[in-house]
C-alpha positions as CSV (number, residue, x, y, z in Angstrom):
1,X,-11.9,-13.4,-0.3
2,X,-9.2,-15.5,-1.8
3,X,-7.7,-17.9,0.8
4,X,-4.1,-19.0,0.2
5,X,-1.6,-21.2,2.0
6,X,1.1,-19.5,4.0
7,X,4.1,-21.0,5.8
8,X,3.9,-18.2,8.4
9,X,1.8,-19.3,11.5
10,X,-0.9,-17.0,12.9
11,X,-0.5,-16.0,16.5
12,X,-3.1,-17.6,18.8
13,X,-4.3,-14.3,20.3
14,X,-4.9,-12.9,16.7
15,X,-7.1,-15.9,16.0
16,X,-9.1,-15.4,19.2
17,X,-9.6,-11.6,19.1
18,X,-11.2,-10.3,15.9
19,X,-10.6,-6.7,15.0
20,X,-13.1,-5.8,12.3
21,X,-12.7,-2.6,10.3
22,X,-15.3,0.1,10.7
23,X,-16.6,-0.5,7.2
24,X,-17.2,-4.2,8.2
25,X,-19.3,-3.5,11.2
26,X,-22.4,-1.3,11.6
27,X,-22.0,-1.4,15.4
28,X,-18.4,-0.1,15.2
29,X,-19.5,2.5,12.7
30,X,-22.0,3.9,15.2
31,X,-19.7,3.6,18.2
32,X,-16.9,5.4,16.4
33,X,-19.1,8.1,14.9
34,X,-20.7,8.8,18.2
35,X,-17.3,8.7,20.1
36,X,-15.9,11.3,17.6
37,X,-18.8,13.6,18.5
38,X,-18.2,13.0,22.2
39,X,-14.6,14.0,21.7
40,X,-15.5,17.2,19.8
41,X,-17.9,18.1,22.6
42,X,-15.2,17.5,25.1
43,X,-12.7,19.6,23.1
44,X,-15.0,22.6,22.8
45,X,-15.8,22.4,26.5
46,X,-12.1,22.5,27.5
47,X,-11.0,24.8,24.6
48,X,-13.9,27.2,24.0
49,X,-12.1,28.9,21.1
50,X,-11.7,25.7,19.2
51,X,-13.9,25.4,16.1
52,X,-14.9,22.0,14.7
53,X,-14.6,21.0,11.0
54,X,-15.0,17.3,10.1
55,X,-14.9,14.2,12.2
56,X,-15.4,10.9,10.2
57,X,-14.8,7.4,11.2
58,X,-11.8,5.6,9.6
59,X,-11.1,1.9,9.3
60,X,-9.5,1.6,12.8
61,X,-11.1,4.5,14.6
62,X,-12.0,8.1,13.9
63,X,-10.6,11.6,13.9
64,X,-11.8,15.2,14.2
65,X,-10.1,18.3,12.8
66,X,-10.1,21.5,14.9
67,X,-9.1,25.1,14.3
68,X,-7.8,26.0,17.8
69,X,-5.4,28.8,18.8
70,X,-4.1,26.4,21.6
71,X,-2.0,23.4,20.6
72,X,-3.2,20.0,21.8
73,X,-0.4,18.5,23.9
74,X,-0.2,15.0,25.4
75,X,-1.5,16.5,28.6
76,X,-4.4,18.0,26.7
77,X,-5.3,14.6,25.2
78,X,-5.5,13.1,28.7
79,X,-7.7,15.9,29.8
80,X,-10.0,15.5,26.8
81,X,-10.3,11.8,27.4
82,X,-11.2,12.4,31.0
83,X,-13.9,14.9,29.9
84,X,-15.2,12.4,27.3
85,X,-15.7,9.8,30.1
86,X,-17.7,12.4,32.0
87,X,-19.9,13.0,28.9
88,X,-20.4,9.2,28.4
89,X,-21.4,8.7,32.0
90,X,-24.0,11.5,31.7
91,X,-26.0,9.0,29.5
92,X,-26.9,11.7,27.0
93,X,-29.4,10.7,24.4
94,X,-28.2,11.1,20.8
95,X,-31.0,12.9,18.9
96,X,-31.4,13.1,15.2
97,X,-33.1,16.3,13.9
98,X,-34.1,17.3,10.4
99,X,-34.1,21.0,9.5
100,X,-34.2,23.1,6.4
101,X,-31.1,24.5,4.8
102,X,-32.1,28.0,5.9
103,X,-32.6,26.9,9.5
104,X,-29.3,25.1,9.6
105,X,-27.5,28.2,8.3
106,X,-29.2,30.4,10.9
107,X,-28.1,28.1,13.7
108,X,-24.5,27.8,12.5
109,X,-24.2,31.6,12.1
110,X,-25.6,32.0,15.6
111,X,-22.8,29.9,17.1
112,X,-20.1,31.4,14.9
113,X,-18.8,28.2,13.2
114,X,-17.6,29.3,9.6
115,X,-16.3,25.8,8.8
116,X,-19.8,24.4,9.3
117,X,-21.1,26.9,6.8
118,X,-18.7,25.6,4.1
119,X,-19.7,22.0,4.9
120,X,-23.4,23.0,4.6
121,X,-22.7,24.5,1.2
122,X,-21.3,21.1,0.1
123,X,-24.4,19.2,1.2
124,X,-26.7,18.9,-1.9
125,X,-29.6,17.0,-0.4
126,X,-32.4,18.2,2.0
127,X,-33.5,18.1,4.6
128,X,-30.3,18.8,6.6
129,X,-29.7,16.4,9.4
130,X,-28.2,17.4,12.8
131,X,-27.2,15.1,15.6
132,X,-27.4,16.4,19.2
133,X,-25.8,15.0,22.4
134,X,-28.6,15.8,24.7
135,X,-29.3,19.5,24.6
136,X,-25.6,20.4,25.1
137,X,-23.9,20.0,21.7
138,X,-24.7,19.3,18.0
139,X,-23.1,19.0,14.6
140,X,-24.1,18.6,11.0
141,X,-24.0,14.8,10.3
142,X,-25.5,12.1,8.2
143,X,-25.0,9.4,10.9
144,X,-25.3,6.6,11.8
145,X,-25.0,7.0,15.6
146,X,-25.8,5.2,18.8
147,X,-28.9,6.1,20.7
148,X,-27.2,7.1,23.9
149,X,-23.6,7.9,25.0
150,X,-23.9,5.2,27.7
151,X,-23.6,2.6,24.9
152,X,-19.9,3.6,24.5
153,X,-17.6,1.6,26.8
154,X,-15.2,4.1,28.4
155,X,-12.6,1.3,28.8
156,X,-12.6,0.6,25.1
157,X,-11.7,4.1,23.8
158,X,-8.4,5.8,23.4
159,X,-7.1,9.1,22.0
160,X,-3.9,8.2,20.1
161,X,-2.1,11.1,18.4
162,X,-2.4,14.7,17.2
163,X,-1.3,15.6,13.7
164,X,-1.4,18.6,11.5
165,X,-3.9,18.8,8.6
166,X,-5.0,21.5,6.2
167,X,-8.6,22.5,5.7
168,X,-9.9,20.6,2.7
169,X,-6.4,19.1,2.3
170,X,-5.3,22.3,0.7
171,X,-1.9,23.7,1.8
172,X,-3.0,27.2,1.0
173,X,-5.9,27.0,3.5
174,X,-6.0,27.0,7.3
175,X,-3.8,24.6,9.2
176,X,-5.8,22.5,11.6
177,X,-5.1,20.1,14.4
178,X,-6.3,16.5,13.9
179,X,-6.9,14.3,16.9
180,X,-6.9,10.6,16.1
181,X,-8.8,8.2,18.3
182,X,-10.0,4.7,18.4
183,X,-13.1,3.0,19.9
184,X,-14.1,-0.7,20.2
185,X,-16.8,-2.8,21.5
186,X,-14.7,-4.3,24.3
187,X,-11.6,-3.5,26.4
188,X,-10.1,-6.7,25.0
189,X,-10.4,-5.5,21.5
190,X,-8.7,-2.2,22.5
191,X,-5.8,-4.1,24.1
192,X,-5.3,-6.2,21.0
193,X,-5.4,-3.1,18.8
194,X,-2.7,-1.5,21.0
195,X,-0.6,-4.7,20.8
196,X,-0.9,-4.7,17.0
197,X,0.1,-1.0,16.9
198,X,3.2,-1.8,19.0
199,X,4.0,-4.6,16.7
200,X,3.7,-2.3,13.7
201,X,6.2,0.1,15.3
202,X,8.7,-2.8,15.7
203,X,8.2,-3.7,12.0
204,X,8.3,-0.1,10.7
205,X,10.2,-0.4,7.4
206,X,11.9,3.0,8.0
207,X,13.5,1.8,11.2
208,X,14.4,-1.6,9.7
209,X,15.7,0.0,6.5
210,X,18.2,1.9,8.6
211,X,19.0,-1.0,10.8
212,X,19.6,-3.3,7.8
213,X,21.4,-0.7,5.8
214,X,18.9,-0.8,2.9
215,X,18.0,2.8,2.0
216,X,17.6,6.3,3.3
217,X,15.9,9.6,2.4
218,X,17.1,13.2,2.5
219,X,15.7,16.6,2.0
220,X,17.7,17.2,-1.2
221,X,15.2,14.8,-3.0
222,X,12.0,14.6,-0.9
223,X,10.0,11.5,-1.7
224,X,12.9,9.8,-3.6
225,X,14.8,6.8,-2.3
226,X,18.6,6.6,-1.9
227,X,19.1,2.8,-2.3
228,X,22.1,1.4,-0.5
229,X,23.9,-1.6,-2.0
230,X,21.9,-4.1,0.1
231,X,18.6,-2.5,-0.6
232,X,19.3,-2.3,-4.3
233,X,20.1,-6.0,-4.3
234,X,16.7,-6.7,-2.8
235,X,15.1,-4.4,-5.4
236,X,16.9,-6.3,-8.2
237,X,15.9,-9.7,-6.8
238,X,12.3,-8.7,-7.0
239,X,12.7,-7.5,-10.6
240,X,14.5,-10.6,-11.6
241,X,11.7,-12.7,-10.1
242,X,9.1,-10.7,-12.0
243,X,11.0,-10.9,-15.2
244,X,11.1,-14.7,-14.9
245,X,7.4,-15.0,-14.1
246,X,6.5,-12.6,-17.0
247,X,8.7,-14.4,-19.5
248,X,7.0,-17.7,-18.6
249,X,3.6,-16.0,-19.1
250,X,4.4,-14.7,-22.5
251,X,5.3,-11.1,-21.8
252,X,7.9,-9.0,-23.7
253,X,9.8,-6.3,-21.8
254,X,10.0,-2.7,-23.2
255,X,11.1,0.7,-22.0
256,X,9.8,4.1,-22.9
257,X,11.1,7.7,-22.2
258,X,10.8,9.3,-18.8
259,X,10.0,12.8,-20.3
260,X,7.4,13.3,-23.0
261,X,5.7,16.2,-24.7
262,X,2.5,17.7,-23.2
263,X,0.6,16.8,-26.4
264,X,0.9,13.1,-25.5
265,X,-0.6,13.6,-22.1
266,X,-3.5,15.7,-23.6
267,X,-4.3,12.9,-25.9
268,X,-4.4,10.4,-23.1
269,X,-6.5,12.6,-20.9
270,X,-3.9,12.7,-18.1
271,X,-3.2,16.4,-18.6
272,X,-6.9,17.2,-18.0
273,X,-7.3,14.7,-15.1
274,X,-3.9,14.5,-13.4
275,X,-2.1,17.7,-14.2
276,X,-1.8,18.8,-10.5
277,X,0.3,15.6,-9.8
278,X,2.7,16.0,-12.7
279,X,6.2,17.5,-12.8
280,X,6.6,19.7,-15.9
281,X,9.2,21.8,-17.5
282,X,9.3,24.3,-20.4
283,X,12.3,24.3,-22.7
284,X,13.9,27.3,-24.4
285,X,11.8,26.7,-27.5
286,X,8.7,26.9,-25.4
287,X,7.8,23.2,-25.6
288,X,6.1,21.8,-22.4
289,X,7.3,18.4,-21.3
290,X,6.2,16.3,-18.3
291,X,8.0,13.6,-16.3
292,X,5.7,10.6,-16.8
293,X,3.4,9.9,-13.9
294,X,2.4,6.6,-15.5
295,X,3.5,4.3,-18.4
296,X,0.3,3.9,-20.4
297,X,0.8,6.5,-23.2
298,X,4.3,5.2,-23.8
299,X,3.0,1.7,-24.2
300,X,0.3,2.9,-26.6
301,X,2.9,4.7,-28.6
302,X,4.9,1.5,-28.9
303,X,1.9,-0.4,-30.1
304,X,1.1,2.3,-32.7
305,X,4.6,2.1,-34.2
306,X,4.2,-0.2,-37.2
307,X,1.1,-2.1,-38.4
308,X,-0.1,-4.9,-36.2
309,X,-2.0,-8.0,-37.3
310,X,-4.4,-10.3,-35.5
311,X,-1.5,-12.8,-35.7
312,X,0.5,-10.5,-33.4
313,X,-2.2,-10.4,-30.7
314,X,-2.2,-10.6,-27.8
315,X,0.8,-8.4,-27.2
316,X,1.8,-8.5,-23.5
317,X,4.1,-5.5,-23.0
318,X,5.8,-5.2,-19.6
319,X,7.8,-2.3,-18.4
320,X,9.6,-1.5,-15.2
321,X,9.1,2.2,-15.7
322,X,10.3,5.0,-13.5
323,X,7.4,7.4,-12.8
324,X,7.2,10.7,-11.0
325,X,4.1,12.1,-9.2
326,X,3.9,15.1,-7.0
327,X,2.6,14.2,-3.6
328,X,2.2,16.9,-0.9
329,X,5.1,16.8,1.4
330,X,2.9,16.1,4.4
331,X,1.7,12.8,2.9
332,X,5.2,11.4,2.1
333,X,5.9,8.3,4.3
334,X,9.0,6.2,3.8
335,X,8.7,3.8,0.9
336,X,4.9,3.7,1.2
337,X,4.3,7.1,-0.3
338,X,7.0,8.6,-2.5
339,X,7.3,10.9,-5.5
340,X,9.7,8.8,-7.6
341,X,9.1,5.1,-8.0
342,X,9.1,2.1,-10.2
343,X,5.9,0.5,-11.5
344,X,5.9,-3.1,-12.6
345,X,3.5,-2.2,-15.4
346,X,2.3,-4.3,-18.2
347,X,-0.1,-3.3,-21.0
348,X,-1.9,-6.1,-22.9
349,X,-3.3,-5.5,-26.3
350,X,-5.8,-8.1,-27.4
351,X,-9.0,-8.6,-29.5
352,X,-12.3,-8.0,-27.7
353,X,-13.1,-11.7,-27.9
354,X,-9.9,-12.5,-26.0
355,X,-10.5,-9.9,-23.3
356,X,-12.1,-12.1,-20.6
357,X,-9.5,-14.8,-21.1
358,X,-6.6,-12.4,-20.7
359,X,-8.2,-11.0,-17.6
360,X,-8.4,-14.5,-16.1
361,X,-4.7,-15.1,-16.9
362,X,-3.7,-11.9,-15.2
363,X,-5.7,-12.6,-12.1
364,X,-4.2,-16.1,-11.8
365,X,-0.7,-14.7,-12.2
366,X,-1.3,-12.0,-9.6
367,X,-2.7,-14.4,-7.0
368,X,0.0,-17.0,-7.6
369,X,2.8,-14.4,-7.1
370,X,1.3,-13.1,-3.9
371,X,1.1,-16.7,-2.6
372,X,4.7,-17.3,-3.4
373,X,5.7,-14.1,-1.5
374,X,3.9,-15.4,1.6
375,X,0.7,-13.4,1.7
376,X,-2.0,-15.7,3.1
377,X,-5.1,-13.6,2.3
378,X,-6.0,-11.4,-0.7
379,X,-9.2,-9.5,-1.2
380,X,-10.4,-8.3,-4.6
381,X,-12.4,-5.2,-5.3
382,X,-14.1,-4.3,-8.6
383,X,-14.2,-0.5,-9.0
384,X,-16.8,0.7,-11.5
385,X,-17.4,3.8,-13.6
386,X,-16.7,7.2,-11.9
387,X,-18.7,10.3,-12.6
388,X,-15.7,12.0,-14.2
389,X,-15.0,9.5,-17.1
390,X,-14.4,9.2,-20.8
391,X,-16.2,6.9,-23.1
392,X,-19.8,5.7,-23.6
393,X,-22.0,3.8,-21.2
394,X,-22.1,0.9,-23.7
395,X,-18.3,0.7,-23.6
396,X,-18.3,0.8,-19.8
397,X,-20.9,-2.0,-19.7
398,X,-18.7,-4.2,-21.9
399,X,-15.5,-3.6,-19.8
400,X,-17.1,-4.0,-16.4
401,X,-18.7,-7.3,-17.6
402,X,-15.3,-8.6,-18.7
403,X,-13.8,-8.1,-15.3
404,X,-16.8,-9.6,-13.4
405,X,-17.0,-12.6,-15.7
406,X,-13.3,-13.3,-15.3
407,X,-13.7,-13.4,-11.5
408,X,-16.8,-15.5,-11.7
409,X,-15.0,-18.0,-14.1
410,X,-12.3,-18.4,-11.4
411,X,-14.9,-18.7,-8.6
412,X,-13.5,-15.7,-6.8
413,X,-15.6,-13.5,-4.6
414,X,-15.2,-9.7,-4.7
415,X,-16.5,-6.4,-3.4
416,X,-18.0,-3.7,-5.6
417,X,-16.6,-0.2,-5.3
418,X,-19.2,1.9,-7.0
419,X,-17.7,4.9,-8.9
420,X,-14.1,4.2,-8.0
421,X,-12.7,3.2,-11.4
422,X,-10.1,5.1,-13.4
423,X,-11.4,7.8,-15.7
424,X,-10.7,5.6,-18.7
425,X,-11.9,2.2,-17.5
426,X,-13.0,0.0,-14.6
427,X,-10.4,-1.8,-12.5
428,X,-9.7,-4.7,-10.1
429,X,-7.8,-3.9,-7.0
430,X,-5.9,-6.6,-5.1
431,X,-5.7,-6.0,-1.4
432,X,-3.1,-7.9,0.7
433,X,-3.8,-8.7,4.3
434,X,-0.5,-8.8,6.2
435,X,0.9,-10.6,9.2
436,X,-0.5,-8.1,11.7
437,X,-3.9,-7.5,10.2
438,X,-3.4,-4.5,8.0
439,X,-4.6,-4.1,4.4
440,X,-2.4,-3.0,1.5
441,X,-3.9,-2.2,-1.9
442,X,-1.2,-3.3,-4.4
443,X,-2.0,-4.8,-7.7
444,X,-4.5,-3.5,-10.2
445,X,-6.0,-4.6,-13.5
446,X,-7.9,-2.2,-15.7
447,X,-9.6,-2.8,-19.0
448,X,-9.7,0.1,-21.5
449,X,-11.2,0.9,-24.9
450,X,-10.9,4.6,-24.4
451,X,-7.1,5.1,-24.8
452,X,-7.1,2.9,-27.9
453,X,-9.8,5.2,-29.3
454,X,-8.0,8.4,-28.3
455,X,-4.7,7.3,-29.8
456,X,-6.5,5.8,-32.8
457,X,-4.6,2.4,-32.6
458,X,-5.8,-0.6,-34.6
459,X,-4.8,-3.9,-36.0
460,X,-5.6,-5.8,-39.2
461,X,-8.2,-8.6,-38.6
462,X,-8.3,-12.0,-40.2
463,X,-10.8,-10.7,-42.8
464,X,-8.4,-7.8,-43.7
465,X,-10.5,-5.1,-41.8
466,X,-9.2,-2.7,-39.2
467,X,-10.3,-3.1,-35.6
468,X,-9.6,-1.5,-32.3
469,X,-7.8,-3.6,-29.7
470,X,-8.7,-3.7,-26.0
471,X,-6.0,-2.4,-23.7
472,X,-5.4,-4.1,-20.3
473,X,-3.4,-2.1,-17.8
474,X,-1.8,-4.4,-15.2
475,X,0.4,-3.9,-12.2
476,X,1.2,-6.7,-9.7
477,X,3.2,-4.9,-7.0
478,X,2.1,-1.4,-8.1
479,X,5.1,0.5,-6.8
480,X,8.2,-1.7,-6.2
481,X,9.3,0.7,-3.6
482,X,6.1,0.5,-1.7
483,X,5.9,-3.3,-2.1
484,X,9.4,-3.6,-0.6
485,X,8.2,-1.6,2.4
486,X,5.3,-4.0,2.8
487,X,7.6,-7.0,2.5
488,X,10.0,-5.6,5.1
489,X,7.1,-5.1,7.5
490,X,5.4,-8.4,6.7
491,X,8.6,-10.3,7.6
492,X,9.9,-7.9,10.2
493,X,13.1,-7.7,8.1
494,X,13.6,-11.5,8.2
495,X,13.2,-11.8,4.4
496,X,12.9,-15.2,2.8
497,X,16.2,-16.8,1.9
498,X,15.8,-16.3,-1.8
499,X,15.1,-12.5,-1.4
500,X,17.6,-11.7,1.3
501,X,20.3,-9.2,0.2
502,X,22.9,-11.2,2.0
503,X,22.0,-14.9,2.2
504,X,25.1,-16.5,3.9
505,X,27.8,-15.0,6.1
506,X,30.9,-17.0,6.8
507,X,32.4,-16.5,10.3
508,X,36.1,-17.4,10.6
509,X,37.0,-17.8,14.2
510,X,40.6,-16.6,13.5
511,X,42.9,-15.3,10.9
512,X,44.3,-18.8,10.2
513,X,40.9,-19.9,8.8
514,X,40.2,-16.8,6.7
515,X,41.7,-18.2,3.5
516,X,39.4,-21.3,3.6
517,X,36.4,-19.1,4.3
518,X,37.3,-16.9,1.3
519,X,37.7,-20.0,-0.9
520,X,34.3,-21.4,0.2
521,X,32.7,-18.0,-0.3
522,X,34.0,-17.9,-3.9
523,X,32.4,-21.3,-4.6
524,X,29.1,-20.2,-3.2
525,X,29.3,-17.0,-5.1
526,X,29.9,-18.9,-8.4
527,X,26.7,-20.8,-7.7
528,X,24.7,-17.6,-7.5
529,X,24.6,-17.4,-3.7
530,X,24.9,-13.9,-2.1
531,X,27.7,-14.5,0.5
532,X,30.2,-12.4,2.5
533,X,33.0,-13.2,4.9
534,X,33.1,-11.4,8.2
535,X,36.4,-9.4,8.2
536,X,36.1,-7.8,11.7
537,X,38.4,-10.2,13.5
538,X,36.1,-10.0,16.5
539,X,35.4,-12.9,18.8
540,X,32.9,-15.5,17.7
541,X,30.1,-14.4,20.1
542,X,30.2,-10.9,18.8
543,X,30.2,-11.8,15.1
544,X,27.3,-14.2,15.6
545,X,25.3,-11.4,17.4
546,X,26.1,-8.9,14.6
547,X,24.9,-11.4,12.0
548,X,21.7,-12.0,14.0
549,X,21.1,-8.3,14.3
550,X,21.5,-7.8,10.6
551,X,19.0,-10.7,10.1
552,X,21.4,-12.8,7.9
553,X,19.4,-16.0,7.1
554,X,22.4,-18.4,7.3
555,X,25.6,-18.2,9.3
556,X,28.5,-20.5,8.8
557,X,31.3,-20.9,11.4
558,X,34.7,-21.7,10.0
559,X,37.3,-23.2,12.4
560,X,40.0,-25.9,12.5
561,X,37.5,-28.8,12.3
562,X,35.7,-27.2,9.3
563,X,39.0,-26.7,7.4
564,X,40.0,-30.3,8.0
565,X,36.6,-31.7,6.8
566,X,36.0,-29.2,4.0
567,X,32.7,-28.3,5.7
568,X,30.9,-25.4,7.4
569,X,29.2,-25.3,10.8
570,X,25.8,-24.0,9.8
571,X,23.2,-22.0,11.8
572,X,20.0,-20.5,10.4
573,X,17.8,-17.9,11.9
574,X,14.8,-20.1,11.2
575,X,15.9,-23.5,12.5
576,X,19.0,-22.9,14.7
577,X,22.1,-25.1,14.5
578,X,22.2,-27.5,11.6
579,X,25.6,-29.0,12.4
580,X,28.5,-29.6,10.1
581,X,27.6,-29.6,6.4
582,X,30.1,-30.0,3.5
583,X,30.7,-27.0,1.3
584,X,29.3,-28.9,-1.6
585,X,26.1,-29.8,0.3
586,X,25.8,-26.2,1.5
587,X,25.9,-25.0,-2.1
588,X,23.3,-27.6,-3.2
589,X,20.9,-26.5,-0.4
590,X,21.4,-22.8,-1.1
591,X,20.9,-23.1,-4.9
592,X,17.8,-25.4,-4.4
593,X,16.3,-22.8,-2.0
594,X,17.0,-20.0,-4.6
595,X,15.6,-22.1,-7.5
596,X,12.5,-23.2,-5.7
597,X,12.1,-20.1,-3.5
598,X,11.9,-22.2,-0.4
599,X,13.6,-22.1,3.0
600,X,17.3,-23.0,3.2
């Protein structure tokens, strides 16, 4: 865990009540797994025609998918919870039983549960484990579970929502009903969980995006953002910031085509491994093209153009590339899950002996940028070789060692994610912990010798030989669209001054003072400050309230006194009234805040 300094205070109750994720607590894992079984038993008692499918724990609770002819309404959820409490109070023992595959199949067929038969087919190990709630209900399950339903605190459980889901996540298969629930060790934890959920609703970037006039979505282009002028200003501020940081770190910026021939994707391996997520088209001459889902093949093609020498390395090639990925319509979620987005990609080509050093520099850059953007806590995960991969074990040993040694050199702790690497190389994942306790996986760093091999790229060594470079794939935000959504929710729309689409709003108290306000705005604008003048003609109280609602960081009242003294009466959302400040001093404060990325 990487601890960083944040200017944003943590609420006292958040510090007092810890809400661990399921994966962080064996106790919670057992509570939630057992509670999900209790819920399924309650559902089948109240809805005898409902068939169960899968019911895993998730990080903040659990869910179970049901195939039921009857819809689960809000009233149904209340009845199910009431039935769950009855089951809990029966103090049923939770019994683990091992049976043969044949016996498991016989029992499933006897109760007419076809989904369980499919699940049984997917289980490759034996014996098969069943978990019983007393002698009243059972399911296929690997556990772990509590020993008795009485260990569940009925005041620490809640059924939250019902959502649609497809069997196996396949839209061509049966549509199911998914009941989400949560369970905790204590009622106090449940109360805090509910409070954070309510806070998340207030911070929802989709709601704030509409309120602050940043963006919208429409059915004509599902999963694609229509950026309004204010939202696009925020987008461009982030890109300008990244350009500045990358230039200082020795990156060059490039751009590659959005549409490329199928052959390029076959060479890279994406066609074989990612085809279902790619948008493709066939031209009149029968050539197959794909909208790029990632920028890597374009970067390799740029490196391959012209002979490279060891003197040219490392080449740090950055690209703000538009990428297109088909995501099922049911998974689209505001800025967080889209089909068309911008990646802040970079591809670093270096000699093998420089690989670890380049990894260290990337990690330092990523963490420093997150710190500057106000994220107090970052976790790092090292994802290792997946089963479906390209390249030799020797190559994977080398690449995984480079990442782990870079983290060790920087004294950073990390978690191992076995088998979760990309098909072409291992990766680091940077997970941000936001203001209300949620995790967001954003940046990545992957090391790769396989794409250089597939594309046959090389450079001339000092001795005049040809050698294969290592390719580092690096993204800091990942998707700029998604990162903006995270930022909006992190700050509840109250973005830092240097990022705010509109930084200063001048509020003339009458038409007689409008000319002075416009002249002051022109001076601020010339200094690079994003400023507007309120043109509504409304009374002062209303224009102040409007600016507050639109979360403008700095408001400046302009009246007779201000005109006489060439000043502005300043008020900030962060610190309240600042009093009368000259126009020149206002410009100096604003430009310093922009330059140093500090508060006004």
